[in-house]
Structure formats: C-alpha cells, structure tokens
C-alpha positions as CSV (number, residue, x, y, z in Angstrom):
1,M,0.0,0.0,0.0
2,E,2.7,2.5,1.0
3,K,4.6,1.8,-2.2
4,N,1.7,2.9,-4.4
5,P,2.4,6.6,-5.5
6,I,-1.2,7.5,-4.8
7,Y,-0.8,6.6,-1.2
8,N,0.8,10.0,-0.6
9,D,-2.6,11.6,-1.2
10,V,-4.0,9.9,2.0
11,K,-0.8,9.2,3.9
12,E,-1.6,11.8,6.6
13,Y,-4.9,10.1,7.5
14,C,-3.6,6.6,7.1
15,E,-0.9,7.4,9.6
16,K,-3.3,9.3,11.9
17,Y,-5.8,6.4,11.9
18,P,-3.7,3.3,11.4
19,L,-6.5,0.9,12.2
20,Q,-8.5,2.4,9.3
21,S,-5.6,2.8,6.9
22,Y,-6.6,0.0,4.6
23,N,-10.2,1.2,4.4
24,I,-9.1,4.8,3.8
25,F,-6.7,3.8,1.0
26,Q,-8.9,1.3,-0.7
27,T,-11.9,3.7,-0.7
28,Y,-9.7,6.5,-2.1
29,L,-8.5,4.2,-4.9
30,D,-12.0,3.2,-5.7
31,L,-13.3,6.7,-5.8
32,Y,-10.3,8.3,-7.6
33,L,-9.1,5.6,-10.0
34,V,-12.1,3.3,-10.6
35,K,-15.1,5.7,-10.4
36,K,-13.1,8.8,-11.6
37,Y,-14.7,11.0,-8.9
38,E,-13.2,14.4,-8.2
39,I,-12.0,14.5,-4.6
40,K,-13.1,17.9,-3.4
41,N,-12.2,17.7,0.3
42,F,-10.8,15.4,3.0
43,I,-12.9,15.5,6.2
44,D,-11.4,14.3,9.4
45,V,-14.3,12.4,11.2
46,K,-12.9,12.2,14.7
47,E,-15.9,10.3,16.0
48,L,-15.0,7.4,13.7
49,K,-11.3,7.9,13.7
50,T,-11.2,8.1,10.0
51,V,-11.4,10.5,7.1
52,A,-14.4,11.0,4.8
53,F,-14.1,12.1,1.2
54,E,-16.2,14.9,-0.2
55,V,-16.5,13.9,-3.9
56,K,-18.0,15.1,-7.1
57,N,-19.5,12.4,-9.3
58,P,-19.2,13.6,-12.9
59,K,-22.7,12.3,-13.5
60,E,-24.4,14.3,-10.7
61,D,-24.8,17.9,-9.8
62,N,-24.2,17.8,-6.1
63,N,-21.2,16.7,-4.1
64,S,-21.5,13.5,-1.9
65,I,-19.7,12.4,1.2
66,V,-18.2,8.9,1.3
67,I,-17.0,7.4,4.6
68,P,-14.7,4.4,4.4
69,V,-15.9,1.5,6.5
70,G,-14.9,-2.1,7.0
71,V,-17.3,-5.0,6.5
72,N,-17.3,-5.7,10.2
73,D,-17.9,-2.1,11.4
74,S,-21.2,-1.3,13.1
75,W,-22.5,2.1,14.2
76,S,-25.1,3.0,16.8
77,I,-27.7,5.6,16.3
78,E,-25.8,7.8,18.7
79,T,-22.7,7.5,16.7
80,L,-24.5,8.3,13.5
81,N,-26.0,11.4,15.1
82,E,-22.5,12.5,16.1
83,I,-21.2,12.0,12.6
84,F,-24.0,14.0,11.1
85,K,-23.2,16.8,13.6
86,E,-19.5,16.7,12.5
87,L,-20.5,16.8,8.8
88,K,-23.3,19.4,9.2
89,N,-21.4,22.3,7.7
90,V,-19.5,20.6,4.9
91,S,-20.1,21.9,1.4
92,R,-22.1,24.9,2.3
C-alpha cells in the first residue's frame, strides 16, 4: 500500500488512523481511480477515527460524502448522530 504513489494523497490520514488505513486507502483508490470522482475535500471524522471524502461524481450535480468502513464495522444511532453533527457544515 505504502509503495503505491497514490498513497501519498491519503498518507496523513492513514498514519493518523492506522486501524482504518486499509479502508481509507482502498476507498480512495475506488473513488479516484475506478469511479473517476473528483476528490473535493478530506474531512477528518474524529468520531469514527477516519477520514471522509467529499467527492463530485461527474454524472451528478451535487457533491457527496463517502465514509470508508470495513465490512465488520457497526454504528449505533448515537454514533450516526455525532457523525452528522460533524459533517453538518461541509459543502455549504
């Protein structure tokens, strides 16, 4: 992962949140290389100890927020409420 030149784009967050580094990097690759989304912003989601990506899908008018998660991650309603509070003012 670290040997991939694209890793430098997310290195800061992978190092800050090492337990989520694989999910962060894989999601970034999928969005940037596979889906060809424009990455508008990196959003530090402290509640989840990860980064979210504000992206622009070329086929849509509005930006979206993508949060990398693992298949075994689960979130409570309380956690989701905290995440939405953190993301409330993004892209306004």
